[in-house]
C-alpha positions as CSV (number, residue, x, y, z in Angstrom):
1,X,16.6,16.3,-15.4
2,X,14.6,19.5,-14.8
3,X,13.4,19.9,-18.3
4,X,11.9,16.5,-18.3
5,X,10.0,17.3,-15.1
6,X,8.8,20.6,-16.6
7,X,7.6,18.8,-19.7
8,X,5.6,16.3,-17.5
9,X,4.1,19.2,-15.6
10,X,3.1,21.0,-18.8
11,X,1.5,17.8,-20.1
12,X,-0.5,17.5,-16.9
13,X,-1.5,21.1,-17.1
14,X,-2.7,20.6,-20.7
15,X,-4.7,17.6,-19.6
16,X,-6.3,19.5,-16.8
17,X,-7.1,22.4,-19.2
18,X,-8.9,19.9,-21.5
19,X,-10.8,18.4,-18.6
20,X,-11.9,21.9,-17.6
21,X,-13.3,22.6,-21.1
22,X,-15.0,19.2,-21.1
23,X,-16.8,20.2,-17.9
24,X,-18.0,23.4,-19.4
25,X,-19.1,21.7,-22.6
26,X,-21.1,19.1,-20.6
27,X,-22.8,21.9,-18.6
28,X,-23.7,23.8,-21.8
29,X,-25.1,20.6,-23.3
30,X,-27.2,20.1,-20.2
31,X,-28.4,23.7,-20.4
32,X,-29.5,23.2,-24.0
33,X,-32.0,20.5,-23.0
34,X,-35.4,22.0,-23.5
35,X,-36.9,19.8,-20.8
36,X,-34.3,20.9,-18.2
37,X,-35.8,21.5,-14.7
38,X,-34.6,23.7,-11.9
39,X,-32.5,20.8,-10.4
40,X,-30.8,20.2,-13.8
41,X,-30.1,24.0,-14.1
42,X,-28.5,24.0,-10.7
43,X,-26.4,20.9,-11.6
44,X,-25.2,22.7,-14.8
45,X,-24.3,25.8,-12.8
46,X,-22.4,23.7,-10.3
47,X,-20.5,22.1,-13.2
48,X,-19.5,25.5,-14.5
49,X,-18.3,26.6,-11.1
50,X,-16.2,23.5,-10.7
51,X,-14.6,24.3,-14.2
52,X,-13.9,27.9,-13.1
53,X,-12.2,26.6,-10.0
54,X,-10.1,24.4,-12.2
55,X,-9.0,27.4,-14.2
56,X,-7.9,29.1,-11.0
57,X,-5.8,26.1,-10.1
58,X,-4.3,25.9,-13.6
59,X,-3.3,29.5,-13.4
60,X,-1.6,28.9,-10.1
61,X,0.2,25.9,-11.6
62,X,1.4,27.9,-14.6
63,X,2.7,30.6,-12.3
64,X,4.6,28.0,-10.2
65,X,6.2,26.5,-13.3
66,X,7.2,29.9,-14.5
67,X,8.8,30.7,-11.2
68,X,10.7,27.4,-11.3
69,X,12.0,28.3,-14.8
70,X,13.1,31.7,-13.6
71,X,15.0,30.1,-10.7
72,X,16.6,27.6,-13.1
73,X,17.8,30.4,-15.3
74,X,19.7,31.9,-12.3
75,X,21.6,28.7,-11.6
76,X,25.1,28.2,-13.0
77,X,25.5,25.7,-15.9
78,X,27.2,23.2,-13.6
79,X,24.7,23.4,-10.8
80,X,24.2,20.1,-9.0
81,X,20.9,18.2,-9.5
82,X,20.1,18.8,-5.8
83,X,19.6,22.5,-6.5
84,X,17.1,21.7,-9.3
85,X,15.3,19.3,-7.0
86,X,15.2,21.9,-4.2
87,X,13.5,24.4,-6.6
88,X,10.9,21.8,-7.7
89,X,10.2,20.8,-4.1
90,X,9.6,24.4,-3.0
91,X,6.7,24.7,-5.4
92,X,3.1,23.4,-5.0
93,X,2.6,21.6,-8.3
94,X,0.1,19.0,-7.3
95,X,-2.9,21.2,-6.5
96,X,-4.7,20.0,-9.6
97,X,-4.5,16.4,-8.5
98,X,-5.9,17.0,-5.0
99,X,-9.6,16.0,-5.0
100,X,-10.3,18.4,-2.0
101,X,-10.1,21.3,-4.4
102,X,-12.9,20.1,-6.6
103,X,-16.5,21.1,-6.1
104,X,-18.5,24.2,-5.4
105,X,-18.1,25.6,-2.0
106,X,-21.4,26.7,-0.3
107,X,-22.0,29.6,2.0
108,X,-24.6,29.3,4.8
109,X,-27.2,31.1,2.6
110,X,-26.5,28.4,-0.1
111,X,-24.8,30.9,-2.4
112,X,-22.0,29.7,-4.6
113,X,-18.5,30.9,-3.6
114,X,-16.3,30.8,-6.7
115,X,-12.9,31.3,-5.1
């Protein structure tokens, strides 16, 4: 049933949003340490960059789910399950679970690239 899948995807998005905030909170806690050295400051900055990258993926995930709902609304009431499955399969809803998306990308000059 499409609404059950949508509910699961929304739950996952909420979980990822909470994880993003946890990362920012941990970075702020690290930055509040009066004895923090340059390495610690860089680690905190990297943690914030990872969290910001998470927000970008959460936004994309929400846009994908909104697109699925718009497509569902166009289907006739007696549409076969295969059409709903086709709509879900056409979206990239697993980007938050892919570990390759996490972490700060580095330019050759060692500058952080946010997106």
